[in-house]
N, C-alpha and C positions, 0 to 999 in steps of 0.2 A: 504493500499500499504506499503510494507516494505521498509527499507532503500535502498536495492539493486535496487528495482523497481523504487524508487524515483530518484536515481542517474542516472539510465538508461534513465528514462523519461526526466530528465533535460538535459542530454547530447544530446539526440536526438533533443530536441527543440533548444538548443544553436547551434548545427551544422546546423539545418534547417534554422535558422535565418541568417547564413552566406550566404546561397543561396538566401534567400529573399532579403537581402541587395544588393547582387550582381545583381539580376534581376532589382531592382530599380536603381542601378548605370548604368545599360545598358539603361534603360528608360531615364535617365538624359542625358547619353552620346549621344543618338541619337537626343535629342532635342538641344544639344549644337553644334552639327556638323555644320560647316558653309557651307560645300560643299553638297548642296542638299536642297530640299524644307523643310519648317517647318512643321513637321508632327503633326497633331492634337492628343491630348491625347487619344481620342476615337480610332483612328487608331492604336496607340501603344497598347492600350488594346486589340484590335482585333488581333494584331500580337502576343501578349502574349498568347491568347487562341489558335490561329492557330498553332504556332510552339510548344506550349505545347502539343496539340493534336497529332501533327505529331511525337513528341518524344515518346508518348505513343502508337502510332499506331502499331509498331511491336509486342508489348506485347498484345494488343487488338486482333490482327489477330491470334496470337498464342493461346490465350484462347477461341476465337470464340465469337459468339453473346451473349452467356450466361453472358458475362462481364456486359452487360447493364441491366440484370434482377435485380429488386429490389422490395421489398414489401412496400417501403416507398417513393414513387415517389414525394409526396407533400413536404416532408422534403428536398429532393434533390432540388426541384424547389425553395424553400425558400433560401437554401444555395447558389444556382446559382445566384439568384437575389442580395443577399447581396454581394457576391463575386465580381460579374461583376461591380457593382456600386462602390464598395470599391477600386477595382483595378484602374478604370478610375480616381477616385478622387485622389488616391495616386500618380499616374503618373502625373496628372495635377499639384499637389503640388510640386513635386520634380523638375518640370520644371520652377517653379516660385521662388524657394527659395534654399539656400544651402542644399545639400543632408541631412546632419546630422540634421539640424533644422527642415526640412520638416518631416523626419521620427521620430524625437523626439516628434512632435505633433501627427502625425498619429499613433504612437505606444503607445499612452496613451490608446490604445484599451484594454490592459489587465485589466484596471480599469473597463471599461464597460463590458468586458467579465465576470469578477468576479461577478458583479451585476446581469447580465443576468443569470449566472449559478445558483445563489441563487433563482431568481424569476422563471426560467423556469425549471431547472433540480432539484430544491429543494436541491441543495448541502448544506452541513452544513456550517453555518457561523462560521468562526474561527477568533476571534478578533485580535489575534497576526499576522495573515496573512495580515489582512487589515492594521494593523499598519506598517508592513514591506512594503506593497504595497504603503502606503502613503509616506514612505521614498523614494521609487523608483519614485513616481510621483513628489516629491519635487526635485529629481535629474533631472527629465525632465525639470522642471521649471528653475533650475539653468542653464541647457544646453541651453535653448531657450532664456534666458535673456529677459523676458517681458519688453517692453519699449525700446528695442534696435532695433526696426524696425521689430520684428517678427510678431506683430499683424497686419497682412495684409490680403488681400483676399486669398492669398495662404495658410495662417494659418487656415482660416475658412474652406477651402476645405480639408486641412489635418485633421482637427478636424472631419469633416463629415466622412472622410475615417475611422477614429478611431472608431466611433460609428458603422459603417457598418461592419468593421472587427471584432469588439467585438461581434457583433451578429453572425457573420459567425463562429467564434471559438466555440461558444456554439452549433451551428447547426452541425458543423463537429464532435464534441464530441458525439452527438446523433447518427449521421450516423455511426461513427466508432464502435459503440456497436453492429451494426447489419450487415453492409455490409463490404466487403473486400476493402482494400485500392485501388486496381486497379479499382474496380467498382465505387467508390467514385470519383476518379480522372477522369476516362473515361467519366462519366456522366457530371461532372462539366465542363470539358474542351470542350466537344462536344456541350453542351448547351450554354456555354459561347461563344463559336465560332459563333454559329448561332445568338445569341442575340447581341453580340458586332459587328458582321459583318453587320447586318441590321442597327445598330445605326451608323456604320462608313461610310456607303455608301455615304452620302453627303460630307464626308471629305477626301475620299480616294485620295491619290497622289502616284505616282510611286516613291518608294524610290531609292536612288542611291546605287551603289555597296558598298560604304563606310558605308551606313546606315544599310544594310541588316544584317551584322553579329551582330549588336546590337539588332536588332529586333528578330533574332533567339535566342540570348542569353536571352532576356526578357522571352520568353516562355519556352525554355528547362531548364534554370537554376531554374526558378520558380517551374516547375514540380518536379525536384529533391528535392527541399526543401519541397514541399507538401508531397511527399512520406515519408520523414523522419518524418515530423510533424504528419502525420496520424498514423504512428507506435507509436509515443508518445501518441497520443490522445486515442489509444486503451488500453493504460496502466494506464495513470494518469487522475485525475480529472481536469476539466476545470479550477477550482480555483487554482490548483497547477501549471498547465501548463502555464496559461496566463502570469504571471509576467516574465517568462523567455524570453518572446518577447523583453524585454528591451535590451537584448544582441544585437539586431538588430542595436541599436543606436551606439554601440561601433564599429561594423563592418562598419556602414555608415560613421562614423568619419574617420576610417582607409581608406576606399575606396575614400572618399572625398579628403583626403590628397594625396593618391597615384595617383589618376587619374584626379582630378579637381583642384589641388593646393589650397584646402580649408584647411588652417592650423588650427589645433585645438588650442583654447586658454585655459586659466586656467579654465574658466567656464565649458568647455567640460570635462576636466580631473576630476574636482570635482564632476560634475553631473554624470559622468560615474561611478566614484567610489561609489557614493550613490546608483546608479542603481545596480551595481554588488552586493553590500552589501545587498540590498533588495532581489535580486534573491536568494542569498545563504541562507538568513534567511528563506525565504519561502520554500526552499528545505527541511529544517529540522523541520519545524513547521507542525505537523500533527494533525488532529482532534482527540480528546480524544475518546476512545472506551468506550461504556457503561459498 
């Protein structure tokens, strides 16, 4: 991957992360609204797939049933399982903790993704990338301030989300080498809709008019981010892509400040700087060619 492709990949991932953080902000917002029933995280996950699929539906109809044709259905099934569970865990975590703290833990997923990529995809181990990733992980630790009340049940749920998302990133990389982005998104959102819908049946409550825009945002904003991410996954290695997820934390801090009055402290600024440094370093560290 040349410098131009690397920069394009990094830009696509960073922009997609703005959408991911926005979707999580919507999930947090709907849980904080006092006017209306307290919606279960599984119902929010169902809404994410419902409105995500509805966002894709015009494109699916335009392309026809061929959109769902794939020669690797098992890999799609694995991705759906990881994704649906990861989404539910992430939404549960952001409802229990400050947005930036929850996502700081959940988005340690790049570390898991880099490990899975080496084990599953046999991608080349680049020690300097791991060193840079360690700096990013240290930044996450600075942001979350262990011992400041962050090690709570919500943190464990966020960590579970990180493992699941890390596995999903590697699976998406595999899918992106074979299927078109629309096929990957359509299969994931339709299957996720069915699975999360069945899981949400015991918890379903009628949302209020104030809650509906947030639920729509969770799905439609997430799909926009996924589309950009898939374009990045078709270009770059999972080991290269994964650390740029860290930019989600910076967006989460910004959205937390703008919408939830979660004022970022010095720990957030220092940790965020370490994370940005990590991502930039990884952008320019490439495997040596034989």
